[in-house]
C-alpha positions in Angstrom: 15.8 7.2 23.3 15.7 10.9 23.6 17.2 12.4 20.5 17.4 16.0 19.7 14.3 17.3 17.8 14.0 19.3 14.7 12.3 22.7 14.9 8.7 23.1 14.0 8.6 26.5 12.5 10.7 28.8 10.2 11.5 31.2 13.1 13.5 28.6 14.9 16.7 27.0 13.9 16.3 23.3 13.4 18.5 20.8 15.4 19.0 17.8 13.2 17.5 14.7 14.7 20.5 12.9 13.1 21.6 13.1 16.7 19.2 10.2 16.8 20.7 7.4 18.7 24.2 8.9 19.2 26.5 6.7 21.3 30.0 7.0 22.5 32.5 5.3 20.2 35.2 5.6 22.8 33.8 2.9 25.2 34.8 -0.7 24.7 31.9 -2.0 26.7 28.6 0.0 26.0 26.5 0.7 28.9 23.1 -1.2 29.2 20.8 -0.2 26.3 23.6 1.6 24.5 24.2 -1.2 22.1 20.6 -1.1 21.1 21.0 2.5 20.3 24.1 1.8 18.2 22.2 -0.9 16.2 19.4 1.5 15.4 21.8 4.2 14.6 23.6 1.9 12.1 20.2 0.8 10.5 19.2 4.5 10.1 22.6 5.3 8.5 22.2 2.3 6.0 18.8 3.5 5.1 20.2 6.9 4.0 21.9 5.2 1.0 19.6 6.2 -1.8 20.2 3.0 -3.9 20.4 0.7 -0.9 19.0 -2.8 -1.3 17.0 -4.5 1.3 19.0 -4.5 4.6 19.8 -7.8 6.0 20.9 -8.6 9.5 24.1 -9.9 8.1 24.8 -6.5 6.4 23.9 -4.7 9.6 26.1 -6.9 11.7 29.0 -6.3 9.2 28.3 -2.5 9.5 28.7 -2.7 13.2 31.5 -5.3 13.0 29.7 -7.7 15.3 28.0 -11.1 14.8 24.4 -11.6 13.9 24.0 -13.3 17.2 25.0 -10.1 18.9 22.2 -8.3 17.2 19.7 -10.8 18.4 20.8 -10.4 22.0 19.2 -6.9 21.8 16.4 -7.4 19.3 14.3 -10.5 18.8 14.0 -9.8 15.1 14.7 -7.2 12.4 11.1 -6.1 12.7 11.8 -5.0 16.2 14.7 -2.8 15.0 12.3 -1.1 12.5 9.8 -0.7 15.3 12.5 1.2 17.2 12.9 3.6 14.3 9.2 4.0 14.0 8.9 4.8 17.6 11.5 7.5 17.2 9.5 9.0 14.3 6.2 8.9 16.3 7.8 10.4 19.4 9.6 13.2 17.6 6.8 14.2 15.3 3.9 14.1 17.6 5.8 15.8 20.5 6.5 18.6 18.1 3.0 18.7 16.7 1.6 18.9 20.3 4.0 21.8 21.1 2.8 23.6 17.9 -0.8 23.2 18.8 -0.2 24.5 22.4 2.0 27.4 21.3 -0.2 28.5 18.4 -3.4 28.7 20.3 -6.5 29.4 18.1 -7.2 33.1 17.9 -9.8 33.8 15.3 -10.1 32.8 11.6 -6.9 31.5 10.1 -5.3 30.2 13.3 -6.0 26.6 12.4 -4.6 27.0 8.9 -1.4 28.6 10.6 -1.1 25.6 12.9 -1.5 23.2 10.0 1.2 25.1 7.9 3.7 24.8 10.8 3.0 21.1 11.4 3.3 20.3 7.7 6.6 22.4 7.4 7.9 20.5 10.5 7.3 17.2 8.8 9.2 18.3 5.8 12.1 19.5 7.9 12.1 16.2 9.8 12.3 14.1 6.6 15.1 16.3 5.1 17.2 15.9 8.2 16.5 12.2 8.5 16.3 10.8 4.9 16.6 7.2 6.2 13.5 7.8 8.3 11.7 9.2 5.3 12.2 5.8 3.6 10.5 4.2 6.7 7.7 6.7 6.7 6.7 6.1 3.0 7.1 2.3 3.3 10.0 2.1 0.9 12.2 0.5 3.6 9.4 -1.7 4.8 8.9 -3.7 1.5 9.1 -7.4 2.3 9.2 -6.7 6.1 6.6 -7.7 8.6 3.2 -6.3 7.6 2.6 -4.8 11.0 5.3 -2.2 10.4 3.5 -0.8 7.4 0.2 -0.9 9.3 1.9 1.1 12.0 3.1 3.8 9.6 -0.4 3.9 8.1 -1.7 4.7 11.6 0.9 7.4 11.9 -0.4 9.2 8.8 -4.0 8.7 9.9 -3.1 10.4 13.2 -1.3 13.2 11.3 -4.5 13.8 9.3 -6.6 13.7 12.4 -4.4 16.4 14.1 -4.7 18.6 11.0 -8.4 18.1 10.9 -8.7 19.0 14.6 -6.7 22.2 14.0 -8.9 23.3 11.1 -12.1 22.4 12.9 -11.3 24.4 16.0 -11.3 27.6 14.1 -13.7 26.9 11.3 -16.2 29.6 10.5 -19.4 28.4 12.2 -21.5 30.3 9.6 -20.0 28.2 6.7 -22.4 25.8 5.1 -20.3 22.7 6.0 -17.5 23.7 8.3 -16.8 20.1 9.6 -16.8 18.6 6.0 -14.5 21.4 4.9 -12.1 20.8 7.7 -12.1 17.0 6.8 -11.5 17.7 3.2 -8.7 20.2 3.7 -7.0 17.9 6.2 -7.1 15.0 3.8 -5.6 17.2 1.0 -2.7 18.2 3.3 -2.0 14.7 4.5 -1.9 13.5 0.9 0.4 16.4 0.0 2.7 15.4 2.9 2.9 11.7 1.7 3.4 12.8 -1.9 6.3 15.1 -1.1 8.0 12.4 1.1 7.6 9.8 -1.7 9.1 12.1 -4.2 12.0 12.8 -1.9 12.7 9.2 -1.6 12.2 8.4 -5.3 14.6 11.2 -6.3 17.4 9.7 -4.2 16.9 12.5 -1.6 17.5 15.2 -4.3 13.9 16.7 -4.5 13.6 18.3 -1.1 10.1 18.1 0.5 10.3 21.7 1.6 10.6 22.9 -2.0 8.2 25.8 -2.6 6.5 24.9 0.7 5.2 28.4 1.5 3.6 28.8 -1.9 2.2 25.3 -1.9 0.6 25.8 1.5 -0.8 29.1 0.6 -2.7 27.5 -2.3 -4.1 24.8 -0.1 -4.8 26.9 3.0 -5.6 30.3 1.5 
């Protein structure tokens, strides 16, 4: 699954990862693996309904106009379908985060803060372009699902925080009293800010955009 990626910074024009899982609707017999992509695409689309109830395999099958048995020929369980979406989130976000770190090489004080600002902005853009994915990220779509799914998303945010911490630590002022502790604290605040913005986005029915006043907010936290 190699969907288009959102842009990581304001000086680039974002390509919606809604291209996620695009499959040709003109073929009567999908190529190998294409039906899996169509299933995940339908699941992502159903998650974009703000007031959506828990998604069942019966509802998903109806959305695709196939039998539930047809779904289970491609996924052993609904949990595996959600894992496919989580894998997309992980690959998209961390590929972009790595590109940001490589492109924005540390060059003196403030470079780490700049890297963090771009990474946080990228996360907000990703959620806005993929509201169904935002529901997965904050766990709203995972309620009553297999516990390992929420555990995997928890690990995702732990890794985000670790990435931010590494950026800040790399350019910390060595003469500061507690440079490592300061980097840890600021990374934790940024990670909490990200999860809070995503939760508000989902709770508002996708009306309160995560990127609202993003530059001013980041200036307060990273200034």
